[in-house]
N, C-alpha and C positions, 0 to 999 in steps of 0.2 A: 761463150757466155755461160756461166754457171747458173742453173735454175734450181732454186731451193724452196721447199715447202716445209713449214713448221707443223708438225703433228703433235697434238696434245692427247695423252692417254686420259680419257674421261674418268677412269677408275682410280688412277694413282696421281693424276695431275702432273705427271712427268711430261716434259716437252723435249722434242728431238727435231733438229733440223736435218732434212734429208735432201740430198741432191737427186733430182728426178731427171729422167731421160725422155726425149720425144717418143711418143708411141706407148709409153708405159702408163697403165691405169693407176688411179689413186690407190686401189687395193693392192696392186703389185708393188707399188712404192713402199707401202706400209709393211708388207710381207718381207721385202728385201732389207728394210731398216732394222728388223729385229725388235721393234717397239712392242709387238704382240708376240707371245710365244707361239711357235709353229704349231699348227693344228687347231688353235683356238678360233672360234667363230668371232667375227667382228664386222662392224660397219663404220663407215666414215661419213661425217656430216659437215656441212658448211655452217656459216654463222646463222643461217635461217633454219637450221635443222633438216635441210634437204639432204637425202642420201646421195653421195657423189662417188660411190665405189667404182663404177665403171667409166667415169669421165677421165679424160686425159689429165695426168698429173700436172703437166706443164701449164694447164689452164689456171692453176692455183699458185703459181710462182709468187713467193713473197707473202702468202697468206697463211693463216693458221686454220687447220682443220681438226675436228675432234674425232677421236677414235674410241669407240665403245662397243658394247654388246649390240647385236642386231635388235632393232625394235625398242631401244631404250630411250628414244626421243632426246638424246643428248644434244644440247645446243652450246656452243662455246667457241666457235671459230671467230675469226676477226675479219674486219674489212680493211685493216691497215696492212699495207705492203711494207715489208722490211726494207 
């Protein structure tokens, strides 16, 4: 079964679906996707604005998470599963 998380770049509003692996953190999935340039600091938030960087990526299968600068209070994920 393919597990996909949709990441939204909060700065550019680009969306990218990323296949995630068991044991991979949300932050690792974003880094592997290339959505954020290597070496740039970022943080990932759910629909409520909660930081989910170190949570397991598969917990968010079918959801949209917002990727932005650390501490920017970006909210914009979704509760809808694809």
